LOVEXMI-460542 format. One record per residue (C-alpha): x negated, y, z negated; residue in one letter. Coordinates in Angstrom, 3 decimals, decimal comma. Layout:
<tikes>
<u=X	v=Y	w=Z	rest=A>
...
</tikes>
This chain:
<tikes>
<u=-133,050	v=117,788	w=-55,034	rest=M>
<u=-134,146	v=116,150	w=-51,330	rest=P>
<u=-131,788	v=118,166	w=-49,781	rest=D>
<u=-133,186	v=121,470	w=-50,529	rest=R>
<u=-136,682	v=122,642	w=-49,725	rest=N>
<u=-138,316	v=123,533	w=-52,995	rest=L>
<u=-141,739	v=124,426	w=-51,258	rest=S>
<u=-141,566	v=128,209	w=-52,262	rest=L>
<u=-140,488	v=127,220	w=-55,731	rest=L>
<u=-144,241	v=128,506	w=-56,995	rest=T>
<u=-145,777	v=131,456	w=-58,277	rest=D>
<u=-147,164	v=133,580	w=-55,556	rest=L>
<u=-150,768	v=133,187	w=-57,168	rest=Y>
<u=-150,951	v=129,377	w=-56,768	rest=E>
<u=-150,532	v=130,280	w=-52,373	rest=L>
<u=-153,156	v=133,025	w=-52,830	rest=T>
<u=-155,359	v=130,702	w=-54,534	rest=M>
<u=-154,797	v=128,433	w=-52,092	rest=M>
<u=-155,593	v=130,508	w=-49,319	rest=Q>
<u=-158,916	v=131,664	w=-51,134	rest=G>
<u=-159,953	v=128,008	w=-51,098	rest=Y>
<u=-159,043	v=127,763	w=-47,624	rest=F>
<u=-160,805	v=130,744	w=-46,581	rest=N>
<u=-163,926	v=129,482	w=-48,634	rest=N>
<u=-163,870	v=125,668	w=-47,633	rest=A>
<u=-167,631	v=126,023	w=-47,198	rest=A>
<u=-168,664	v=127,199	w=-51,008	rest=Y>
<u=-165,835	v=125,016	w=-52,581	rest=T>
<u=-165,819	v=122,244	w=-50,678	rest=N>
<u=-162,100	v=122,549	w=-50,835	rest=T>
<u=-162,097	v=119,273	w=-48,049	rest=G>
<u=-163,248	v=116,358	w=-50,231	rest=D>
<u=-162,917	v=117,835	w=-53,521	rest=R>
<u=-160,840	v=116,160	w=-55,374	rest=V>
<u=-159,292	v=117,069	w=-59,031	rest=C>
<u=-157,797	v=115,764	w=-61,984	rest=V>
<u=-155,259	v=118,040	w=-63,825	rest=F>
<u=-153,494	v=116,859	w=-67,253	rest=D>
<u=-149,990	v=118,724	w=-68,235	rest=M>
<u=-149,843	v=118,974	w=-72,070	rest=F>
<u=-148,422	v=120,773	w=-74,807	rest=F>
<u=-149,679	v=122,137	w=-77,746	rest=R>
<u=-146,682	v=122,085	w=-80,329	rest=E>
<u=-143,235	v=120,558	w=-80,677	rest=N>
<u=-140,455	v=122,708	w=-80,175	rest=P>
<u=-137,909	v=123,384	w=-83,351	rest=H>
<u=-140,281	v=122,410	w=-85,724	rest=G>
<u=-139,406	v=119,102	w=-84,792	rest=N>
<u=-141,754	v=116,094	w=-85,324	rest=G>
<u=-141,675	v=114,826	w=-81,953	rest=Y>
<u=-140,637	v=115,454	w=-78,180	rest=S>
<u=-138,970	v=114,060	w=-75,431	rest=I>
<u=-140,202	v=112,973	w=-71,982	rest=F>
<u=-137,726	v=114,157	w=-69,181	rest=A>
<u=-137,634	v=115,461	w=-65,395	rest=G>
<u=-139,904	v=112,727	w=-64,024	rest=L>
<u=-137,475	v=111,474	w=-61,387	rest=E>
<u=-137,218	v=115,223	w=-60,373	rest=Q>
<u=-140,619	v=115,665	w=-59,971	rest=L>
<u=-141,031	v=113,011	w=-58,145	rest=I>
<u=-138,732	v=113,919	w=-55,577	rest=E>
<u=-140,101	v=117,348	w=-55,246	rest=Y>
<u=-143,905	v=116,141	w=-54,758	rest=V>
<u=-142,932	v=113,372	w=-52,473	rest=T>
<u=-140,801	v=115,702	w=-50,140	rest=N>
<u=-143,373	v=118,822	w=-50,287	rest=L>
<u=-143,045	v=120,303	w=-47,101	rest=R>
<u=-143,149	v=124,032	w=-45,382	rest=F>
<u=-140,712	v=124,408	w=-42,248	rest=G>
<u=-140,385	v=127,004	w=-39,868	rest=E>
<u=-138,294	v=129,030	w=-42,134	rest=E>
<u=-140,408	v=128,970	w=-45,063	rest=E>
<u=-143,518	v=129,927	w=-42,680	rest=L>
<u=-141,471	v=132,797	w=-41,203	rest=A>
<u=-141,043	v=133,903	w=-44,935	rest=Y>
<u=-144,663	v=133,634	w=-46,021	rest=L>
<u=-145,610	v=135,566	w=-42,752	rest=D>
<u=-143,373	v=138,397	w=-43,253	rest=S>
<u=-145,498	v=138,872	w=-46,666	rest=L>
<u=-148,786	v=140,461	w=-44,679	rest=G>
<u=-150,870	v=138,048	w=-47,423	rest=L>
<u=-151,562	v=134,864	w=-45,393	rest=F>
<u=-153,989	v=134,588	w=-42,331	rest=T>
<u=-152,544	v=132,403	w=-39,029	rest=E>
<u=-154,883	v=129,690	w=-39,527	rest=D>
<u=-153,696	v=129,438	w=-43,141	rest=F>
<u=-150,006	v=128,810	w=-42,430	rest=L>
<u=-151,102	v=126,912	w=-39,539	rest=K>
<u=-152,119	v=124,329	w=-42,175	rest=Y>
<u=-149,488	v=124,797	w=-44,448	rest=L>
<u=-147,037	v=123,891	w=-41,396	rest=K>
<u=-148,754	v=120,016	w=-41,774	rest=T>
<u=-149,331	v=120,322	w=-45,381	rest=F>
<u=-148,173	v=116,937	w=-47,642	rest=R>
<u=-148,867	v=115,848	w=-51,129	rest=F>
<u=-151,241	v=112,632	w=-50,238	rest=T>
<u=-152,840	v=112,434	w=-54,201	rest=G>
<u=-151,941	v=110,380	w=-56,898	rest=D>
<u=-149,583	v=110,996	w=-60,554	rest=I>
<u=-149,349	v=109,208	w=-63,441	rest=M>
<u=-146,832	v=109,458	w=-66,082	rest=S>
<u=-145,120	v=108,920	w=-69,020	rest=M>
<u=-141,687	v=106,964	w=-68,594	rest=R>
<u=-138,704	v=109,096	w=-68,843	rest=E>
<u=-137,173	v=109,003	w=-72,429	rest=G>
<u=-140,806	v=108,519	w=-73,488	rest=S>
<u=-141,452	v=109,697	w=-77,743	rest=V>
<u=-144,281	v=112,277	w=-76,818	rest=M>
<u=-146,624	v=114,613	w=-79,316	rest=F>
<u=-148,869	v=117,950	w=-78,768	rest=P>
<u=-152,176	v=117,966	w=-76,898	rest=Y>
<u=-151,734	v=114,372	w=-75,161	rest=E>
<u=-151,861	v=114,279	w=-71,217	rest=P>
<u=-147,946	v=113,114	w=-70,302	rest=I>
<u=-148,667	v=113,783	w=-66,718	rest=V>
<u=-152,139	v=113,183	w=-64,777	rest=R>
<u=-152,493	v=114,756	w=-61,244	rest=V>
<u=-155,483	v=113,392	w=-59,245	rest=T>
<u=-155,456	v=115,003	w=-55,901	rest=A>
<u=-157,726	v=117,237	w=-53,452	rest=P>
<u=-158,108	v=121,120	w=-54,761	rest=L>
<u=-155,389	v=122,841	w=-53,001	rest=M>
<u=-152,635	v=119,971	w=-53,152	rest=E>
<u=-153,048	v=119,343	w=-57,452	rest=A>
<u=-153,251	v=123,378	w=-57,381	rest=Q>
<u=-149,853	v=123,935	w=-55,259	rest=V>
<u=-147,549	v=121,801	w=-57,379	rest=I>
<u=-148,414	v=123,278	w=-61,080	rest=E>
<u=-145,477	v=125,920	w=-60,875	rest=S>
<u=-142,854	v=123,383	w=-59,850	rest=A>
<u=-143,929	v=120,522	w=-62,010	rest=L>
<u=-144,154	v=122,869	w=-65,418	rest=L>
<u=-140,407	v=124,327	w=-64,495	rest=N>
<u=-138,766	v=120,490	w=-63,923	rest=I>
<u=-140,440	v=118,736	w=-66,997	rest=I>
<u=-140,460	v=121,921	w=-69,299	rest=N>
<u=-136,944	v=122,141	w=-68,886	rest=H>
<u=-135,704	v=118,937	w=-69,283	rest=Q>
<u=-138,074	v=117,858	w=-71,760	rest=S>
<u=-136,844	v=120,984	w=-73,753	rest=L>
<u=-133,269	v=119,756	w=-73,334	rest=I>
<u=-133,610	v=116,247	w=-74,167	rest=A>
<u=-136,069	v=117,336	w=-77,661	rest=T>
<u=-133,018	v=119,478	w=-78,278	rest=K>
<u=-130,451	v=116,669	w=-77,822	rest=A>
<u=-132,471	v=114,051	w=-79,888	rest=A>
<u=-132,584	v=116,607	w=-82,985	rest=R>
<u=-128,807	v=117,043	w=-82,349	rest=V>
<u=-127,971	v=113,532	w=-82,344	rest=C>
<u=-130,410	v=112,677	w=-85,302	rest=A>
<u=-128,152	v=115,114	w=-87,258	rest=A>
<u=-124,971	v=113,171	w=-86,040	rest=A>
<u=-126,415	v=110,202	w=-87,997	rest=E>
<u=-125,260	v=108,105	w=-85,173	rest=G>
<u=-121,678	v=109,166	w=-84,380	rest=Q>
<u=-121,398	v=109,969	w=-80,957	rest=P>
<u=-122,563	v=113,326	w=-79,215	rest=V>
<u=-120,994	v=114,616	w=-75,985	rest=M>
<u=-123,209	v=117,554	w=-74,025	rest=E>
<u=-119,923	v=120,418	w=-73,347	rest=F>
<u=-122,225	v=123,148	w=-72,108	rest=G>
<u=-121,825	v=123,921	w=-68,393	rest=L>
<u=-120,509	v=127,127	w=-69,145	rest=R>
<u=-122,596	v=128,046	w=-70,914	rest=R>
<u=-126,173	v=126,973	w=-69,047	rest=A>
<u=-128,368	v=129,181	w=-67,310	rest=L>
<u=-127,332	v=128,427	w=-63,934	rest=G>
<u=-126,073	v=125,164	w=-61,870	rest=P>
<u=-129,197	v=123,539	w=-61,970	rest=D>
<u=-129,745	v=124,176	w=-65,787	rest=S>
<u=-126,313	v=122,489	w=-66,300	rest=A>
<u=-126,720	v=119,829	w=-64,327	rest=T>
<u=-130,275	v=118,524	w=-65,031	rest=L>
<u=-129,783	v=119,605	w=-68,849	rest=G>
<u=-126,970	v=117,604	w=-68,928	rest=A>
<u=-129,370	v=114,928	w=-67,920	rest=R>
<u=-132,036	v=115,288	w=-70,026	rest=A>
<u=-129,165	v=115,596	w=-72,954	rest=A>
<u=-127,862	v=112,185	w=-71,915	rest=V>
<u=-131,731	v=110,899	w=-71,703	rest=I>
<u=-132,125	v=112,442	w=-75,367	rest=G>
<u=-129,099	v=110,917	w=-77,157	rest=G>
<u=-125,865	v=112,247	w=-75,959	rest=C>
<u=-123,190	v=109,576	w=-75,274	rest=I>
<u=-121,676	v=111,469	w=-72,202	rest=G>
<u=-120,934	v=114,952	w=-70,475	rest=T>
<u=-118,157	v=117,267	w=-69,278	rest=S>
<u=-120,007	v=118,436	w=-66,224	rest=N>
<u=-118,574	v=116,150	w=-63,395	rest=V>
<u=-121,549	v=116,960	w=-61,282	rest=L>
<u=-123,917	v=115,305	w=-63,598	rest=T>
<u=-121,898	v=112,487	w=-64,139	rest=G>
<u=-121,284	v=111,828	w=-60,173	rest=K>
<u=-125,016	v=112,460	w=-59,624	rest=M>
<u=-126,492	v=110,211	w=-62,040	rest=F>
<u=-124,269	v=107,913	w=-62,789	rest=D>
<u=-123,496	v=109,152	w=-66,698	rest=V>
<u=-119,798	v=108,880	w=-68,385	rest=P>
<u=-117,781	v=112,375	w=-68,349	rest=V>
<u=-115,665	v=113,166	w=-71,094	rest=K>
<u=-113,177	v=115,913	w=-72,040	rest=G>
<u=-110,099	v=116,859	w=-73,092	rest=T>
<u=-107,937	v=120,171	w=-72,296	rest=H>
<u=-108,303	v=123,602	w=-72,806	rest=A>
<u=-105,983	v=126,000	w=-75,141	rest=H>
<u=-104,331	v=127,226	w=-71,644	rest=S>
<u=-102,562	v=123,640	w=-71,357	rest=W>
<u=-100,744	v=123,940	w=-74,389	rest=I>
<u=-99,955	v=127,705	w=-73,689	rest=M>
<u=-98,773	v=126,719	w=-70,416	rest=S>
<u=-95,723	v=124,976	w=-71,992	rest=F>
<u=-92,966	v=125,987	w=-73,983	rest=P>
<u=-93,874	v=124,580	w=-77,014	rest=D>
<u=-96,972	v=122,455	w=-78,553	rest=E>
<u=-95,299	v=119,123	w=-78,897	rest=L>
<u=-94,307	v=119,676	w=-75,258	rest=T>
<u=-97,913	v=119,976	w=-74,165	rest=A>
<u=-98,948	v=117,419	w=-75,972	rest=F>
<u=-96,411	v=114,940	w=-74,690	rest=R>
<u=-96,904	v=115,826	w=-71,205	rest=A>
<u=-100,576	v=115,582	w=-71,941	rest=Y>
<u=-100,117	v=111,754	w=-73,668	rest=A>
<u=-97,985	v=111,038	w=-70,299	rest=E>
<u=-100,351	v=111,905	w=-67,747	rest=S>
<u=-103,239	v=110,362	w=-69,685	rest=F>
<u=-101,931	v=107,251	w=-71,774	rest=P>
<u=-104,956	v=105,228	w=-72,064	rest=K>
<u=-107,212	v=107,856	w=-73,828	rest=D>
<u=-105,321	v=110,613	w=-75,704	rest=I>
<u=-107,503	v=113,293	w=-77,246	rest=I>
<u=-105,319	v=116,490	w=-78,198	rest=L>
<u=-106,638	v=119,554	w=-79,029	rest=L>
<u=-104,898	v=120,933	w=-82,251	rest=V>
<u=-105,806	v=124,628	w=-83,152	rest=D>
<u=-103,988	v=126,866	w=-80,426	rest=T>
<u=-101,288	v=128,088	w=-82,823	rest=Y>
<u=-101,723	v=126,385	w=-86,295	rest=D>
<u=-103,964	v=123,329	w=-87,268	rest=T>
<u=-102,387	v=121,634	w=-89,958	rest=L>
<u=-98,638	v=123,535	w=-90,132	rest=K>
<u=-98,174	v=122,529	w=-86,198	rest=S>
<u=-101,154	v=120,599	w=-84,126	rest=G>
<u=-101,929	v=117,824	w=-86,214	rest=V>
<u=-97,821	v=116,905	w=-87,349	rest=P>
<u=-97,081	v=117,427	w=-83,583	rest=N>
<u=-99,915	v=114,893	w=-82,754	rest=A>
<u=-98,855	v=112,420	w=-85,060	rest=I>
<u=-95,734	v=112,403	w=-83,596	rest=T>
<u=-97,001	v=111,921	w=-80,235	rest=V>
<u=-99,628	v=109,191	w=-81,385	rest=F>
<u=-96,414	v=107,362	w=-82,656	rest=N>
<u=-94,559	v=107,638	w=-79,939	rest=E>
<u=-97,233	v=106,358	w=-77,534	rest=M>
<u=-97,923	v=103,561	w=-80,176	rest=L>
<u=-94,184	v=102,779	w=-80,321	rest=D>
<u=-94,054	v=102,813	w=-76,493	rest=S>
<u=-95,010	v=99,201	w=-75,646	rest=G>
<u=-98,316	v=100,343	w=-74,041	rest=N>
<u=-100,441	v=101,509	w=-76,753	rest=P>
<u=-103,886	v=103,945	w=-75,948	rest=P>
<u=-107,107	v=102,645	w=-76,104	rest=N>
<u=-108,388	v=105,824	w=-78,402	rest=T>
<u=-106,785	v=108,325	w=-79,768	rest=M>
<u=-107,969	v=111,268	w=-81,372	rest=G>
<u=-107,735	v=114,943	w=-82,018	rest=I>
<u=-110,200	v=117,935	w=-81,243	rest=R>
<u=-110,717	v=120,988	w=-84,006	rest=L>
<u=-112,661	v=124,409	w=-81,582	rest=D>
<u=-112,167	v=126,769	w=-84,423	rest=S>
<u=-111,311	v=127,442	w=-88,088	rest=G>
<u=-113,435	v=125,869	w=-91,414	rest=D>
<u=-114,290	v=122,307	w=-89,609	rest=L>
<u=-115,378	v=120,654	w=-92,979	rest=A>
<u=-111,836	v=121,832	w=-94,323	rest=F>
<u=-109,579	v=121,341	w=-91,680	rest=L>
<u=-111,256	v=117,779	w=-90,844	rest=S>
<u=-110,616	v=116,329	w=-94,277	rest=K>
<u=-107,225	v=117,509	w=-94,178	rest=S>
<u=-106,281	v=116,243	w=-90,984	rest=A>
<u=-108,062	v=112,924	w=-91,939	rest=R>
<u=-105,968	v=112,655	w=-95,006	rest=K>
<u=-102,737	v=113,450	w=-93,001	rest=M>
<u=-103,402	v=111,006	w=-89,936	rest=L>
<u=-104,193	v=108,010	w=-92,618	rest=D>
<u=-100,824	v=108,955	w=-94,560	rest=D>
<u=-99,254	v=108,447	w=-91,211	rest=A>
<u=-101,249	v=104,850	w=-90,657	rest=G>
<u=-103,288	v=106,766	w=-88,401	rest=L>
<u=-106,418	v=105,638	w=-89,635	rest=Q>
<u=-107,905	v=104,501	w=-86,585	rest=K>
<u=-106,969	v=108,121	w=-84,845	rest=V>
<u=-110,885	v=109,747	w=-84,224	rest=A>
<u=-111,309	v=113,576	w=-85,030	rest=I>
<u=-113,544	v=115,354	w=-82,742	rest=A>
<u=-115,110	v=118,793	w=-83,303	rest=A>
<u=-116,815	v=121,246	w=-81,123	rest=S>
<u=-117,451	v=125,259	w=-81,675	rest=N>
<u=-121,049	v=126,241	w=-81,138	rest=D>
<u=-122,609	v=123,480	w=-83,098	rest=L>
<u=-126,173	v=122,719	w=-83,284	rest=D>
<u=-127,880	v=120,298	w=-85,303	rest=E>
<u=-127,898	v=122,741	w=-88,443	rest=N>
<u=-124,147	v=123,067	w=-88,752	rest=L>
<u=-123,826	v=119,653	w=-88,225	rest=I>
<u=-125,977	v=118,386	w=-91,160	rest=Q>
<u=-124,365	v=121,233	w=-92,983	rest=S>
<u=-120,767	v=119,828	w=-92,298	rest=L>
<u=-122,017	v=116,116	w=-93,110	rest=K>
<u=-123,164	v=117,303	w=-96,066	rest=I>
<u=-120,093	v=118,997	w=-97,291	rest=Q>
<u=-118,225	v=115,778	w=-96,407	rest=G>
<u=-116,582	v=116,848	w=-93,054	rest=A>
<u=-114,157	v=114,032	w=-91,573	rest=E>
<u=-115,915	v=114,133	w=-88,245	rest=I>
<u=-116,452	v=111,130	w=-85,944	rest=T>
<u=-117,035	v=113,001	w=-82,428	rest=V>
<u=-119,107	v=115,746	w=-81,895	rest=W>
<u=-119,016	v=118,108	w=-78,982	rest=G>
<u=-121,884	v=120,197	w=-78,502	rest=V>
<u=-122,284	v=122,941	w=-75,832	rest=G>
<u=-124,020	v=126,409	w=-75,874	rest=T>
<u=-126,637	v=125,715	w=-78,417	rest=H>
<u=-127,237	v=122,466	w=-77,042	rest=L>
<u=-127,982	v=123,293	w=-73,098	rest=I>
<u=-129,615	v=126,868	w=-73,984	rest=T>
<u=-131,869	v=125,123	w=-76,333	rest=S>
<u=-130,591	v=128,189	w=-78,865	rest=R>
<u=-133,785	v=128,979	w=-81,177	rest=G>
<u=-136,620	v=128,026	w=-79,001	rest=Q>
<u=-135,884	v=128,946	w=-75,017	rest=S>
<u=-138,886	v=127,156	w=-73,548	rest=S>
<u=-141,009	v=124,077	w=-73,510	rest=F>
<u=-144,672	v=124,891	w=-73,500	rest=G>
<u=-146,357	v=122,922	w=-71,299	rest=G>
<u=-149,116	v=123,796	w=-69,528	rest=V>
<u=-151,617	v=122,306	w=-66,588	rest=Y>
<u=-155,029	v=122,208	w=-67,159	rest=K>
<u=-158,485	v=121,289	w=-64,730	rest=L>
<u=-159,923	v=117,845	w=-66,500	rest=A>
<u=-162,128	v=117,137	w=-63,750	rest=A>
<u=-163,283	v=117,287	w=-60,365	rest=E>
<u=-165,204	v=115,028	w=-58,023	rest=S>
<u=-168,849	v=115,297	w=-57,319	rest=R>
<u=-171,735	v=113,032	w=-56,374	rest=G>
<u=-169,155	v=109,450	w=-55,644	rest=G>
<u=-167,887	v=110,390	w=-59,297	rest=G>
<u=-166,125	v=112,872	w=-61,646	rest=F>
<u=-167,268	v=115,935	w=-63,717	rest=V>
<u=-165,366	v=116,564	w=-66,570	rest=P>
<u=-164,137	v=119,997	w=-67,010	rest=K>
<u=-163,453	v=121,683	w=-70,330	rest=I>
<u=-161,410	v=125,636	w=-70,571	rest=K>
<u=-163,141	v=127,374	w=-73,816	rest=V>
<u=-160,897	v=129,676	w=-75,885	rest=S>
<u=-161,392	v=131,944	w=-78,781	rest=D>
<u=-157,979	v=130,413	w=-79,856	rest=N>
<u=-159,343	v=126,813	w=-80,925	rest=P>
<u=-155,670	v=125,803	w=-80,068	rest=A>
<u=-156,395	v=126,481	w=-75,819	rest=K>
<u=-159,881	v=124,792	w=-75,749	rest=I>
<u=-158,683	v=121,777	w=-73,564	rest=T>
<u=-160,203	v=118,261	w=-73,727	rest=T>
<u=-162,252	v=117,610	w=-70,628	rest=P>
<u=-162,441	v=114,520	w=-68,428	rest=G>
<u=-160,179	v=111,628	w=-66,440	rest=V>
<u=-158,410	v=110,373	w=-69,779	rest=K>
<u=-155,888	v=107,292	w=-70,553	rest=K>
<u=-153,105	v=107,612	w=-73,429	rest=L>
<u=-152,695	v=104,640	w=-75,675	rest=Y>
<u=-149,601	v=104,581	w=-78,156	rest=R>
<u=-151,233	v=102,278	w=-81,266	rest=I>
<u=-148,250	v=99,960	w=-82,777	rest=I>
<u=-148,103	v=98,610	w=-86,144	rest=D>
<u=-147,503	v=94,920	w=-85,425	rest=K>
<u=-145,628	v=94,229	w=-88,489	rest=E>
<u=-143,161	v=97,231	w=-88,518	rest=T>
<u=-143,297	v=98,058	w=-84,860	rest=N>
<u=-143,469	v=101,799	w=-85,469	rest=K>
<u=-146,173	v=104,195	w=-83,966	rest=I>
<u=-149,337	v=104,805	w=-86,214	rest=K>
<u=-151,063	v=107,116	w=-83,904	rest=A>
<u=-151,442	v=108,045	w=-80,482	rest=D>
<u=-155,133	v=107,507	w=-79,095	rest=Y>
<u=-156,633	v=109,630	w=-76,205	rest=I>
<u=-159,696	v=108,084	w=-74,155	rest=T>
<u=-161,848	v=108,339	w=-71,183	rest=L>
<u=-160,657	v=106,341	w=-67,902	rest=D>
<u=-162,989	v=103,831	w=-68,537	rest=H>
<u=-162,133	v=103,070	w=-71,679	rest=E>
<u=-159,595	v=99,954	w=-73,691	rest=M>
<u=-159,070	v=99,559	w=-76,932	rest=P>
<u=-160,411	v=96,261	w=-78,364	rest=D>
<u=-157,739	v=95,132	w=-80,467	rest=M>
<u=-160,038	v=92,146	w=-82,123	rest=S>
<u=-161,868	v=95,023	w=-83,587	rest=N>
<u=-161,082	v=97,422	w=-86,475	rest=D>
<u=-159,990	v=100,858	w=-85,117	rest=L>
<u=-161,032	v=103,917	w=-86,880	rest=E>
<u=-158,466	v=106,802	w=-86,437	rest=I>
<u=-159,559	v=110,395	w=-87,416	rest=F>
<u=-157,958	v=114,171	w=-86,759	rest=D>
<u=-160,114	v=115,696	w=-84,257	rest=P>
<u=-159,510	v=119,170	w=-86,059	rest=Q>
<u=-160,504	v=117,696	w=-89,345	rest=N>
<u=-162,432	v=115,073	w=-89,041	rest=T>
<u=-162,392	v=114,243	w=-92,715	rest=W>
<u=-158,857	v=112,963	w=-92,129	rest=K>
<u=-159,535	v=109,038	w=-91,147	rest=R>
<u=-157,703	v=105,691	w=-91,193	rest=M>
<u=-158,796	v=102,370	w=-90,079	rest=T>
<u=-156,560	v=99,908	w=-88,509	rest=L>
<u=-157,293	v=96,012	w=-89,382	rest=E>
<u=-157,806	v=94,162	w=-85,884	rest=A>
<u=-154,765	v=92,295	w=-84,889	rest=G>
<u=-152,544	v=94,264	w=-86,728	rest=R>
<u=-152,085	v=96,833	w=-83,580	rest=Y>
<u=-151,198	v=97,026	w=-80,375	rest=D>
<u=-152,815	v=99,760	w=-77,995	rest=A>
<u=-149,824	v=100,248	w=-75,280	rest=V>
<u=-150,977	v=102,609	w=-71,970	rest=P>
<u=-148,532	v=105,314	w=-72,010	rest=M>
<u=-149,139	v=106,504	w=-68,368	rest=L>
<u=-147,687	v=104,663	w=-65,663	rest=V>
<u=-148,730	v=105,053	w=-61,810	rest=P>
<u=-145,554	v=106,995	w=-59,933	rest=V>
<u=-147,207	v=108,486	w=-57,083	rest=V>
<u=-150,255	v=106,804	w=-54,671	rest=Q>
<u=-151,203	v=108,346	w=-52,060	rest=S>
<u=-148,235	v=111,053	w=-51,321	rest=G>
<u=-146,106	v=107,889	w=-51,680	rest=K>
<u=-143,510	v=106,937	w=-54,672	rest=C>
<u=-144,417	v=103,871	w=-56,261	rest=V>
<u=-142,159	v=104,051	w=-59,386	rest=Y>
<u=-138,567	v=103,035	w=-59,063	rest=A>
<u=-136,588	v=105,332	w=-61,471	rest=S>
<u=-134,086	v=103,907	w=-63,550	rest=P>
<u=-130,447	v=104,655	w=-64,348	rest=P>
<u=-129,872	v=107,423	w=-66,694	rest=V>
<u=-128,125	v=105,546	w=-68,762	rest=M>
<u=-131,161	v=103,000	w=-69,034	rest=Q>
<u=-133,758	v=106,075	w=-70,158	rest=M>
<u=-131,130	v=106,930	w=-72,405	rest=R>
<u=-131,238	v=103,290	w=-74,071	rest=A>
<u=-135,295	v=103,325	w=-73,609	rest=F>
<u=-135,499	v=106,821	w=-75,361	rest=C>
<u=-132,992	v=105,289	w=-78,316	rest=A>
<u=-135,478	v=102,538	w=-78,437	rest=E>
<u=-138,553	v=104,845	w=-78,620	rest=Q>
<u=-136,948	v=107,026	w=-81,271	rest=K>
<u=-136,633	v=103,612	w=-83,723	rest=T>
<u=-140,323	v=103,597	w=-83,265	rest=M>
<u=-140,925	v=106,778	w=-85,378	rest=L>
<u=-141,410	v=106,544	w=-89,447	rest=W>
<u=-138,621	v=108,257	w=-91,195	rest=D>
<u=-141,428	v=111,382	w=-91,907	rest=E>
<u=-141,452	v=111,986	w=-88,268	rest=Y>
<u=-138,007	v=112,592	w=-87,819	rest=T>
<u=-136,899	v=115,185	w=-90,318	rest=R>
<u=-135,440	v=118,081	w=-88,912	rest=L>
<u=-137,087	v=120,079	w=-91,584	rest=T>
<u=-140,972	v=120,242	w=-91,815	rest=N>
<u=-141,536	v=116,666	w=-90,674	rest=P>
<u=-144,887	v=114,789	w=-90,568	rest=A>
<u=-147,080	v=115,171	w=-87,928	rest=K>
<u=-148,263	v=112,383	w=-85,645	rest=M>
<u=-151,985	v=111,584	w=-85,832	rest=P>
<u=-153,455	v=112,179	w=-82,017	rest=V>
<u=-156,670	v=111,406	w=-81,649	rest=D>
<u=-159,727	v=111,176	w=-79,337	rest=L>
<u=-162,187	v=107,865	w=-78,770	rest=S>
<u=-165,478	v=108,459	w=-80,456	rest=D>
<u=-166,945	v=108,968	w=-76,410	rest=E>
<u=-164,485	v=111,046	w=-75,506	rest=L>
<u=-164,687	v=113,398	w=-78,824	rest=Y>
<u=-168,585	v=113,304	w=-78,366	rest=A>
<u=-168,129	v=114,718	w=-75,094	rest=L>
<u=-165,908	v=117,378	w=-75,982	rest=K>
<u=-168,223	v=118,454	w=-78,592	rest=Q>
<u=-171,196	v=118,493	w=-75,940	rest=K>
<u=-169,455	v=120,377	w=-73,738	rest=M>
<u=-168,402	v=122,925	w=-75,981	rest=L>
<u=-172,121	v=123,327	w=-77,511	rest=H>
<u=-173,519	v=123,758	w=-73,916	rest=D>
<u=-170,654	v=126,133	w=-73,046	rest=A>
<u=-171,735	v=128,640	w=-76,407	rest=R>
<u=-175,360	v=128,424	w=-75,209	rest=N>
<u=-175,008	v=129,056	w=-71,214	rest=V>
</tikes>
């Protein structure tokens, strides 16, 4: 991403609003007006009990490299919308604000701040569209990957979606997000190069069809890649030729004195439950109990779960189309809303009011804490406070549902931890955060998922994680709603 100028990766109204602020600086106090925006989302995708945060590294790259070059300014000038003075301002434009964010791979829940931007108004405004584009896409794919991996129950899942993704960026960054969410690797070689993640693959049906017969094709592949041999067995007849020919080649390689590190077959069509069970018996009868059985063919979490219920003997899953496109839900609903603005040496909270309660925002400069049970190391709730507040773990903590306040629980002093979830990533326009390698993010995500009670990880009808407001924040929100109704 640093090699591309993404300054025009924005909705037009971000730029027209910028010019409006610029032209009305005396009225809007644009030059000195610092604002706080929150990114949050309202629903977990796919009816999940949680979501996975991803895309931070690309967001940091975008913000810290944001420049309007001559080519971009010439295009904006050609639109006939922008004044010469405003374009001159854009020529030296840089993001100078602060960003706090969750770490990539974090488990997250609806209505809590996952990114907090504090910056001069125009700077905070213009990054909105790109910020949402980057975080929404990767968080969607990471969450879908987490669901798929949950269905696989610890068995390895490979991301195979390059050819079905919605363009090169979707494929490459989507594969990155899928690995963060739990996949062990990808077939996308560019993703492997860019992010140092494992790349895996076998061969196509065309490989088999390019040789005189299936056995010759299998032997040629095994000779070319003798250490890791995965053979696609469904080109002609899976059980009558594919598996028997694979057994022949596996035995030849074992007898060669240079045995492979791994051996496996891949099923890409047909009744995967029946074929895998039949293939397993044939392999076991041949003394090849360690040969893996991989499956692909339009898999998703629901089909994987169904196949496991049927007793399918599949040990590796290759998931493509349904993962990289997040089949079933095509977007992640993250939004970016004004929460506070500077005035009189401090920040004044701002609230958006709506007839739809779900669209009412939570005002103020906020922090997010994760409340963790010390005994089990499981998440009890997430807790949103005003910026100056800090949970006192030496006292009991009462958690309540902000929408249904009668739903309450008390956490006893000394039996819980309150962990800050937002960390500084950009300060005064400069990156202050070192993004870890993607495989470390994957390990962090795996650790995060172990902190969820089973009730929240069900694929169907999961429990809803409590996301509470501090008493002071709740009172502020209620007062501002009351005042808004009585304007």
